[in-house]
C-alpha positions as MATLAB code, in Angstrom:
seq = 'MKKFFLILAVFGLLALLTGISPLIAGIRERGWDGVNYGRILFPLLIAIASLIAYKRHK';
ca = [
       0.000    0.000    0.000;
       2.919    2.297    0.707;
       4.124    1.980   -2.899;
       0.665    2.963   -4.119;
       0.793    6.219   -2.156;
       4.250    6.981   -3.526;
       3.201    6.288   -7.120;
       0.073    8.399   -6.661;
       2.193   11.251   -5.311;
       4.573   11.019   -8.271;
       1.712   11.107  -10.773;
       0.174   14.037   -8.927;
       3.441   15.961   -9.078;
       3.861   15.152  -12.777;
       0.345   16.399  -13.483;
       1.176   19.522  -11.509;
       4.301   20.142  -13.562;
       2.486   19.649  -16.873;
      -0.203   22.114  -15.815;
       2.165   24.978  -14.981;
       2.855   25.967  -18.586;
      -0.828   26.330  -19.611;
      -1.479   28.184  -16.355;
       1.226   30.748  -17.106;
      -0.036   31.171  -20.677;
      -3.588   31.665  -19.404;
      -2.478   34.252  -16.856;
      -0.671   36.174  -19.582;
      -3.726   36.156  -21.850;
      -6.609   36.630  -19.400;
      -5.078   37.839  -16.158;
      -5.221   36.305  -12.689;
      -9.014   36.187  -12.485;
      -9.701   34.452  -15.806;
      -7.681   31.295  -15.203;
      -8.827   27.854  -14.087;
      -6.538   26.851  -11.214;
      -7.988   23.345  -10.997;
      -5.264   21.915  -13.228;
      -2.757   22.938  -10.555;
      -4.655   22.696   -7.284;
      -6.173   19.226   -7.608;
      -2.915   17.427   -8.494;
      -1.198   19.390   -5.733;
      -3.812   18.318   -3.188;
      -3.607   14.707   -4.375;
       0.182   14.729   -4.096;
       0.105   16.267   -0.617;
      -2.519   13.819    0.627;
      -0.595   10.885   -0.835;
       2.671   11.985    0.761;
       0.958   12.397    4.138;
      -0.590    8.934    3.825;
       2.796    7.558    2.745;
       4.457    8.924    5.881;
       1.685    7.699    8.207;
       1.276    4.238    6.713;
       3.125    1.559    8.667;
];
């Protein structure tokens, strides 16, 4: 189960990294208010939750 949490965290961080470029392009085009931050926030939350579960799992 511990490996699952680690793999989930890695995929979450990869999704976070792939979403940064479109986020920056959207901020440049539409400003801070016109951008969907879900492509960054959800993978970040998944990665954080997975890393916490990875540390707590015995």
